[in-house]
C-alpha positions in Angstrom: -7.0 13.7 -21.8 -6.7 17.3 -23.1 -7.6 16.7 -26.6 -10.9 15.1 -25.6 -10.3 11.8 -26.4 -11.5 9.1 -23.8 -10.0 5.9 -22.8 -10.2 2.7 -20.6 -7.5 1.4 -19.0 -8.2 -2.1 -17.4 -5.8 -3.7 -15.2 -4.6 -6.5 -12.8 -2.4 -6.6 -9.6 0.8 -8.0 -10.3 1.9 -11.0 -8.5 3.7 -10.4 -5.5 1.7 -7.0 -4.5 -0.2 -7.5 -1.1 -4.1 -7.9 -2.5 -5.5 -10.7 0.5 -6.9 -7.6 2.5 -9.9 -5.3 0.3 -8.2 -2.4 2.0 -5.1 -3.1 0.3 -6.2 -3.7 -3.2 -8.5 0.0 -3.2 -5.6 1.3 -1.7 -3.1 -0.2 -4.4 -5.0 0.6 -7.3 -4.5 4.4 -7.5 -0.7 4.1 -7.7 -1.0 1.6 -10.5 -3.5 3.7 -12.3 -1.6 6.6 -11.9 0.8 4.8 -13.6 -1.1 3.3 -16.1 -2.3 6.4 -16.9 1.4 8.0 -17.5 2.3 5.7 -19.8 -0.9 6.4 -22.0 -1.2 10.1 -21.5 0.5 13.2 -20.7 -0.4 13.7 -17.0 2.0 16.4 -16.2 0.2 19.4 -14.6 -3.4 17.2 -14.3 -5.5 17.2 -11.2 -6.0 13.3 -11.3 -9.5 13.0 -8.9 -9.2 9.3 -7.5 -12.8 8.1 -6.1 -13.3 5.3 -4.1 -15.7 4.3 -1.3 -12.8 2.8 1.1 -12.4 5.6 3.2 -9.5 3.7 5.0 -7.6 3.4 1.8 -8.3 7.0 0.9 -7.2 8.3 4.5 -3.8 6.2 4.2 -2.8 7.3 0.8 -4.0 11.4 1.9 -2.2 10.9 5.6 -0.2 8.1 5.9 -1.1 4.8 7.8 0.8 2.5 10.7 0.0 -0.5 8.1 3.2 -0.7 6.4 1.5 -2.0 3.2 -1.3 0.9 3.3 2.5 3.6 3.9 4.0 1.8 0.9 1.2 2.6 -0.9 0.6 6.6 0.3 4.3 6.9 -0.3 4.6 5.6 -3.9 1.6 7.2 -4.9 2.8 10.8 -3.1 6.3 9.8 -5.1 4.7 9.2 -8.4 3.0 12.6 -8.0 5.7 14.3 -7.0 8.0 13.0 -10.3 4.7 13.4 -12.6 3.6 17.1 -11.4 0.2 15.7 -10.8 -2.0 16.9 -7.6 -4.0 14.0 -6.5 -7.8 14.6 -5.1 -9.6 12.0 -3.3 -13.0 11.8 -2.6 -15.7 9.7 -1.5 -19.4 8.8 -2.9 -22.5 10.6 -1.5 -24.1 8.3 0.9 -28.2 8.3 -0.9 -30.5 10.2 1.2 
């Protein structure tokens, strides 16, 4: 956080969320993490980097999706970022040479 303190957030998926597909779990993790962070830290005005190797989840979060589950994740994250005045960035790790 801004004071240099570090924390670890560990969570599980709440019941009732569609988590049978890996891409759904990857996409759901972003808004759930931001919700958890905002309860512990003042995240307003920060740039949050979401790092993930599931390109389809990141693309859905950035651009939306024809999948209802992924579109819901994208909408949830966009609304949460707007409410918290957070700028989301997403990146994928580089493939080893």
